[in-house]
GUVOKOL-460964 format. One record per residue: residue in one letter; residue number from 0; x, y, z of N, C-alpha, C in turn. Coordinates in nm, 3 decimals. Each point is the difference from the previous one (the first is absolute). Layout:
GUVOKOL-460964
  resn  resi       nu       nv       nw      cau      cav      caw       cu       cv       cw
     A   NUM        X        Y        Z        X        Y        Z        X        Y        Z
...
This chain:
GUVOKOL-460964
  resn  resi       nu       nv       nw      cau      cav      caw       cu       cv       cw
     M     0    2.119  -11.740   -5.372    0.139    0.002    0.041    0.047    0.144    0.021
     K     1   -0.036    0.087   -0.097    0.043    0.139    0.011   -0.059    0.065    0.124
     S     2   -0.128   -0.031    0.029   -0.063    0.062    0.117    0.065   -0.050    0.129
     T     3    0.045   -0.126    0.001    0.068   -0.052    0.117    0.132    0.073    0.022
     I     4    0.072    0.022   -0.108    0.128    0.071    0.010   -0.022    0.144    0.045
     L     5   -0.102    0.065   -0.056   -0.030    0.137    0.040   -0.040    0.007    0.146
     A     6   -0.079   -0.098    0.044   -0.041   -0.001    0.141    0.121   -0.020    0.090
     A     7    0.091   -0.089   -0.041    0.120   -0.023    0.080    0.086    0.125    0.007
     A     8    0.015    0.069   -0.113    0.078    0.124   -0.001   -0.066    0.105    0.088
     S     9   -0.131    0.005   -0.003   -0.073    0.095    0.084    0.023   -0.030    0.147
     L    10   -0.004   -0.128    0.034    0.023   -0.038    0.140    0.141    0.037    0.045
     L    11    0.098   -0.016   -0.090    0.137    0.039    0.034    0.006    0.149    0.031
     A    12   -0.063    0.079   -0.084    0.002    0.145    0.022   -0.071    0.036    0.129
     L    13   -0.111   -0.068    0.028   -0.071    0.027    0.125    0.083   -0.042    0.120
     S    14    0.071   -0.111   -0.013    0.087   -0.043    0.109    0.109    0.103    0.025
     C    15    0.050    0.058   -0.107    0.101    0.105    0.014   -0.059    0.121    0.070
     G    16   -0.126    0.031   -0.031   -0.067    0.111    0.068   -0.012   -0.027    0.148
     A    17   -0.032   -0.125    0.035   -0.010   -0.035    0.141    0.135    0.014    0.067
     A    18    0.106   -0.036   -0.070    0.134    0.011    0.057    0.036    0.145    0.028
     L    19   -0.055    0.091   -0.078    0.030    0.141    0.020   -0.046    0.050    0.136
     A    20   -0.102   -0.061    0.052   -0.056    0.047    0.126    0.057   -0.071    0.122
     Q    21    0.100   -0.081   -0.017    0.057   -0.075    0.111    0.068    0.093    0.101
     A    22    0.022   -0.057    0.115    0.065    0.073    0.108    0.145    0.033   -0.037
     P    23    0.061    0.092    0.073    0.139    0.035   -0.026    0.090   -0.123   -0.007
     G    24    0.094    0.006   -0.093    0.093   -0.110   -0.017   -0.038   -0.091   -0.115
     G    25   -0.121    0.013   -0.051   -0.043   -0.085   -0.110   -0.076    0.083   -0.101
     G    26   -0.033   -0.062   -0.111   -0.079    0.067   -0.101    0.066    0.125   -0.053
     L    27   -0.078    0.103   -0.012    0.046    0.124   -0.061    0.114    0.064    0.078
     L    28   -0.005   -0.006    0.130    0.104    0.063    0.080    0.138   -0.062   -0.025
     A    29    0.002   -0.124   -0.045    0.127   -0.064   -0.035    0.067    0.072   -0.116
     A    30   -0.076    0.072   -0.080    0.057    0.073   -0.114    0.071    0.128    0.042
     D    31   -0.020    0.044    0.122    0.058    0.125    0.047    0.149   -0.019    0.029
     A    32    0.081    0.005   -0.105    0.143   -0.031    0.010    0.075    0.091    0.096
     N    33   -0.033    0.128    0.001    0.073    0.093    0.087   -0.068    0.021    0.134
     K    34   -0.107   -0.073    0.026   -0.070   -0.002    0.130   -0.045    0.138    0.046
     D    35   -0.045    0.083   -0.097   -0.050    0.132    0.037   -0.152    0.004    0.015
     G    36   -0.065   -0.114   -0.013   -0.145   -0.006    0.015   -0.077    0.034   -0.125
     V    37    0.070    0.029   -0.108   -0.063    0.037   -0.127    0.054   -0.094   -0.108
     I    38   -0.089   -0.054   -0.083    0.041   -0.089   -0.108   -0.010    0.077   -0.131
     T    39    0.114    0.015   -0.066    0.001    0.066   -0.130   -0.030   -0.103   -0.108
     K    40   -0.029    0.047   -0.120   -0.026   -0.091   -0.111    0.123   -0.085   -0.028
     A    41    0.119    0.059    0.011    0.124   -0.077   -0.022    0.014   -0.111    0.103
     E    42   -0.027    0.031    0.128    0.007   -0.103    0.104   -0.104   -0.110   -0.025
     F    43   -0.119    0.042   -0.038   -0.108   -0.095   -0.029    0.041   -0.093   -0.113
     D    44    0.051    0.057   -0.109    0.041   -0.081   -0.115    0.114   -0.095    0.034
     T    45    0.093    0.047    0.082    0.111   -0.087    0.043   -0.053   -0.119    0.079
     Q    46   -0.092    0.027    0.093   -0.058   -0.109    0.079   -0.078   -0.097   -0.088
     R    47   -0.074    0.052   -0.099   -0.075   -0.087   -0.092    0.097   -0.086   -0.082
     T    48    0.114    0.056   -0.038    0.100   -0.075   -0.075    0.055   -0.114    0.085
     V    49    0.029    0.029    0.126    0.049   -0.102    0.092   -0.105   -0.109    0.019
     R    50   -0.124    0.041    0.019   -0.108   -0.098    0.021   -0.022   -0.086   -0.124
     F    51    0.009    0.059   -0.118   -0.014   -0.077   -0.124    0.107   -0.108   -0.005
     A    52    0.124    0.037    0.031    0.109   -0.097   -0.003   -0.024   -0.113    0.100
     E    53   -0.056    0.033    0.116   -0.032   -0.103    0.099   -0.107   -0.096   -0.051
     L    54   -0.101    0.053   -0.067   -0.111   -0.082   -0.050    0.038   -0.082   -0.122
     D    55    0.086    0.052   -0.086    0.037   -0.065   -0.126    0.100   -0.112    0.028
     K    56   -0.049   -0.109    0.054    0.086   -0.110    0.045    0.082   -0.062   -0.112
     N    57   -0.057   -0.010   -0.122    0.074   -0.063   -0.109    0.082    0.100   -0.081
     K    58   -0.004    0.126    0.041    0.082    0.107   -0.059   -0.017    0.013   -0.152
     D    59   -0.126   -0.018   -0.047   -0.026    0.015   -0.144   -0.047    0.140   -0.037
     G    60   -0.011    0.089    0.099   -0.042    0.137   -0.028   -0.149    0.020   -0.001
     F    61   -0.076   -0.104    0.035   -0.145    0.008    0.006   -0.049   -0.071    0.126
     L    62   -0.115    0.041    0.049   -0.062   -0.069    0.112   -0.108   -0.093   -0.055
     S    63    0.015   -0.128    0.029   -0.101   -0.099   -0.038   -0.110    0.000    0.105
     E    64   -0.107   -0.070   -0.029   -0.109   -0.013    0.098    0.053   -0.067    0.127
     E    65    0.084   -0.100   -0.015    0.054   -0.069    0.117    0.086    0.094    0.085
     E    66    0.081    0.081   -0.064    0.084    0.095    0.073   -0.085    0.106    0.068
     R    67   -0.104    0.045   -0.069   -0.089    0.099    0.062   -0.074   -0.060    0.118
     A    68   -0.047   -0.124   -0.016   -0.073   -0.065    0.109    0.090   -0.018    0.121
     A    69    0.126   -0.037   -0.023    0.094   -0.017    0.110    0.027    0.132    0.071
     G    70   -0.011    0.110   -0.070    0.023    0.131    0.059   -0.116    0.054    0.080
     R    71   -0.116   -0.060   -0.018   -0.118    0.043    0.076   -0.004   -0.077    0.130
     Q    72    0.031    0.065    0.108    0.000   -0.066    0.130   -0.142   -0.013    0.051
     G    73   -0.040   -0.123    0.028   -0.132   -0.022    0.057   -0.113    0.008   -0.100
     G    74    0.028   -0.002   -0.128   -0.106    0.001   -0.101   -0.047    0.140   -0.032
     P    75   -0.117    0.009   -0.064   -0.051    0.130   -0.041   -0.039    0.086    0.119
     P    76   -0.010    0.130   -0.020   -0.041    0.089    0.108   -0.139   -0.034    0.050
     P    77   -0.034    0.038    0.124   -0.133   -0.026    0.053   -0.107    0.056   -0.092
     G    78   -0.107   -0.077   -0.017   -0.111    0.044   -0.084    0.017   -0.033   -0.146
     V    79    0.109   -0.064   -0.038    0.025   -0.036   -0.139    0.014   -0.151   -0.008
     Q    80   -0.084   -0.061   -0.083    0.013   -0.144   -0.022    0.110   -0.026   -0.100
     A    81    0.071   -0.109    0.018    0.102   -0.038   -0.097   -0.064   -0.015   -0.136
     G    82    0.056    0.066   -0.099   -0.054   -0.006   -0.135   -0.114    0.096   -0.025
     G    83   -0.046    0.069    0.104   -0.112    0.093   -0.016    0.049    0.140   -0.029
     P    84   -0.094    0.088   -0.035    0.040    0.136   -0.032    0.041    0.076    0.124
     P    85    0.094    0.091   -0.013    0.041    0.080    0.115   -0.106    0.104    0.032
     P    86   -0.006    0.043    0.126   -0.092    0.109    0.032    0.044    0.127   -0.070
     G    87   -0.094    0.085   -0.033    0.033    0.128   -0.061    0.009   -0.005   -0.151
     G    88   -0.051   -0.106   -0.063   -0.010   -0.001   -0.144    0.124   -0.046   -0.074
     G    89    0.093   -0.066    0.064    0.110   -0.062   -0.071    0.112    0.094   -0.039
     R    90    0.020    0.108    0.072    0.105    0.095   -0.036    0.140   -0.059    0.015
     G    91    0.008   -0.121    0.055    0.128   -0.058    0.031    0.069   -0.075   -0.113
     N    92   -0.049    0.007   -0.123    0.063   -0.075   -0.108    0.133    0.063   -0.036
     I    93    0.109   -0.068    0.034    0.131    0.055   -0.030    0.062   -0.061   -0.125
     D    94   -0.070   -0.094   -0.063    0.047   -0.059   -0.125   -0.041    0.093   -0.114
     A    95    0.073    0.109   -0.017   -0.038    0.108   -0.090   -0.020   -0.045   -0.144
     N    96    0.080   -0.096   -0.047   -0.015   -0.044   -0.138   -0.082   -0.128   -0.013
     S    97   -0.058   -0.044    0.109   -0.090   -0.117    0.003    0.060   -0.125   -0.062
     D    98    0.130   -0.022    0.023    0.064   -0.119   -0.056    0.003   -0.117    0.098
     G    99   -0.059    0.021    0.118   -0.005   -0.107    0.099    0.124   -0.010    0.087
     K   100    0.095    0.089   -0.019    0.122    0.002    0.081    0.020    0.141    0.053
     I   101    0.063    0.009    0.115    0.030    0.130    0.059    0.150    0.024   -0.017
     S   102    0.035    0.099   -0.082    0.140    0.035   -0.019    0.046    0.091    0.114
     K   103    0.129    0.019    0.009    0.054    0.090    0.102   -0.055    0.141   -0.019
     T   104   -0.008    0.045   -0.124   -0.053    0.134   -0.029   -0.145    0.012    0.046
     E   105   -0.081   -0.102   -0.028   -0.140    0.002    0.042   -0.010   -0.003    0.152
     Y   106    0.083   -0.080    0.064   -0.005   -0.011    0.145    0.037    0.132    0.067
     I   107    0.104    0.065   -0.051    0.042    0.128    0.058   -0.107    0.107   -0.024
     A   108   -0.053    0.005   -0.122   -0.104    0.099   -0.032   -0.125   -0.027    0.081
     D   109   -0.036   -0.125    0.015   -0.114   -0.046    0.079   -0.126    0.083   -0.017
     N   110   -0.030    0.035   -0.123   -0.128    0.064   -0.031   -0.027    0.123    0.087
     G   111    0.103    0.074    0.035   -0.019    0.125    0.073   -0.013   -0.014    0.150
     L   112    0.052   -0.106    0.059   -0.012   -0.019    0.144    0.058    0.118    0.077
     F   113    0.121    0.042   -0.034    0.062    0.113    0.069   -0.088    0.125   -0.013
     Q   114   -0.050    0.025   -0.121   -0.082    0.119   -0.023   -0.130   -0.005    0.080
     R   115   -0.057   -0.119    0.018   -0.124   -0.010    0.079    0.026    0.029    0.146
     V   116    0.116   -0.043    0.051    0.030    0.022    0.142    0.045    0.143    0.024
     D   117    0.070    0.059   -0.095    0.049    0.138    0.011   -0.117    0.096   -0.023
     A   118   -0.085    0.014    0.101   -0.126    0.073   -0.014    0.019    0.146   -0.039
     N   119    0.103    0.066    0.052    0.019    0.142   -0.031    0.089    0.022   -0.122
     K   120    0.042   -0.109   -0.063    0.074    0.004   -0.128    0.129    0.082    0.008
     D   121    0.070   -0.010    0.115    0.127    0.073    0.013    0.121   -0.088   -0.030
     G   122   -0.025   -0.124   -0.044    0.109   -0.089   -0.034    0.061   -0.071    0.119
     K   123   -0.066    0.010    0.116    0.046   -0.065    0.122   -0.120   -0.058    0.074
     I   124    0.025   -0.105    0.075   -0.105   -0.057    0.085    0.043    0.023    0.144
     D   125   -0.079    0.081    0.069    0.033    0.034    0.138   -0.085   -0.084    0.096
     A   126    0.018    0.023    0.130   -0.069   -0.078    0.103   -0.152    0.012   -0.012
     A   127   -0.050    0.119   -0.029   -0.144    0.019   -0.012   -0.057   -0.080   -0.118
     E   128    0.073   -0.002   -0.110   -0.047   -0.077   -0.116    0.006   -0.150    0.027
     R   129    0.104   -0.045    0.072    0.007   -0.142    0.037   -0.115   -0.036    0.092
     A   130   -0.031    0.087    0.095   -0.109   -0.028    0.094   -0.135   -0.005   -0.069
     A   131   -0.014    0.072   -0.110   -0.128    0.006   -0.071   -0.021   -0.117   -0.096
     I   132    0.099   -0.085   -0.019   -0.013   -0.109   -0.096   -0.121   -0.089    0.027
     P   133   -0.020   -0.052    0.122   -0.117   -0.085    0.022   -0.132    0.073   -0.024
     A   134   -0.007    0.127    0.036   -0.122    0.077   -0.018   -0.033    0.020   -0.148
     R   135    0.104    0.004   -0.084   -0.021    0.016   -0.144   -0.017   -0.134   -0.070
     G   136   -0.013   -0.108    0.076   -0.013   -0.130   -0.063    0.131   -0.048   -0.056
     G   137    0.107    0.015    0.076    0.134   -0.032   -0.047    0.027   -0.147   -0.015
     G   138   -0.101   -0.079   -0.033    0.023   -0.138   -0.033   -0.036   -0.099    0.107
     R   139   -0.051    0.046    0.114   -0.032   -0.095    0.105   -0.139   -0.057   -0.016
     G   140   -0.083    0.059   -0.083   -0.134   -0.055   -0.020   -0.090    0.040    0.115
     P   141   -0.124   -0.047   -0.003   -0.097    0.034    0.104    0.049   -0.043    0.137
     G   142   -0.017    0.086    0.095    0.036   -0.030    0.137    0.149    0.002    0.028
     G   143    0.083    0.045   -0.096    0.143   -0.010    0.019    0.063    0.120    0.052
């Protein structure tokens, strides 16, 4: 049971990584509140807060497996079987306390997603860093 929950959480994180690489108007670029082409950590966290609220359909402050599954459009990323391990060794576990639920704090922190994308560690994600997401294995899996 625990491995199923961990796999599901990993898939959610990978799906979020895939969303980061989407075309303008979706994914990470949607977080760019002031439309300057750069996503700050504050903008990123605000967008994650909004997305958490959208996913948390029963408003209990946690994401259930059903809510997470509903948030994954089209199933797991390419190259990942449902219930299988994510590519790259499972770095996508966002259930930090392993209680089987994803809290708002865990979802926003997302196991360092912002830090992984912010390659130059300047606290901002620019166009070059967004473009490099698929090349760094930003959650699309093999061939993505």
